[in-house]
C-alpha positions in Angstrom: 174.8 142.3 228.1 175.7 138.7 228.7 173.2 135.9 229.3 173.8 132.9 231.4 174.7 129.6 229.8 171.8 127.1 229.3 172.5 123.4 229.6 171.2 121.0 226.9 171.7 117.3 226.4 173.1 115.8 223.2 174.0 112.3 222.2 177.7 111.8 221.5 179.2 108.5 220.7 176.1 106.8 222.0 176.1 108.6 225.3 174.1 111.5 226.6 176.2 114.5 227.6 175.3 118.0 228.7 176.7 121.2 227.0 176.3 124.6 228.5 176.1 127.5 226.0 174.6 130.9 226.0 171.2 131.1 224.3 172.6 133.1 221.4 175.1 130.3 220.7 172.5 127.6 220.9 170.4 129.5 218.4 173.3 130.0 216.0 174.4 126.4 216.4 170.9 125.1 215.6 170.7 127.5 212.6 174.0 126.1 211.3 172.8 122.5 211.7 169.6 123.4 209.8 171.4 125.2 207.0 173.8 122.2 206.7 170.8 119.9 206.8 172.4 118.0 209.7 171.0 116.7 213.0 172.4 118.7 215.9 174.0 115.5 217.3 175.8 114.9 214.0 177.2 118.4 213.9 178.3 118.1 217.6 180.1 114.9 216.7 181.8 116.5 213.8 183.1 119.4 216.1 184.0 116.9 218.8 186.1 114.8 216.4 188.0 117.9 215.1 188.7 119.6 218.5 192.0 119.2 220.3 192.3 117.6 223.7 193.1 121.0 225.2 189.7 122.5 224.2 186.4 121.7 225.9 183.4 120.8 223.8 181.4 123.9 224.6 184.4 126.1 223.7 184.9 124.2 220.5 181.3 124.8 219.6 181.5 128.5 220.3 184.6 128.8 218.1 183.0 126.8 215.4 179.9 129.1 215.4 182.1 132.2 215.3 184.3 130.9 212.5 181.2 129.7 210.5 179.6 133.1 210.7 182.9 134.9 209.8 183.1 132.8 206.7 179.6 133.7 205.5 
């Protein structure tokens, strides 16, 4: 069963931007930030800096969450 994406605002490079992710991804993303002892905005910036120009930020976060959980 799929849930609808939920929009949240983050600060990236000094500007507010909205990201839409499913609640399950938001929960996992927050958990990773907590485990890594990082603010969510800092983790978002890290992912943003590493993503290619062909991948949207929300997609990059989903892939990051998936890869992080696979590596555990």
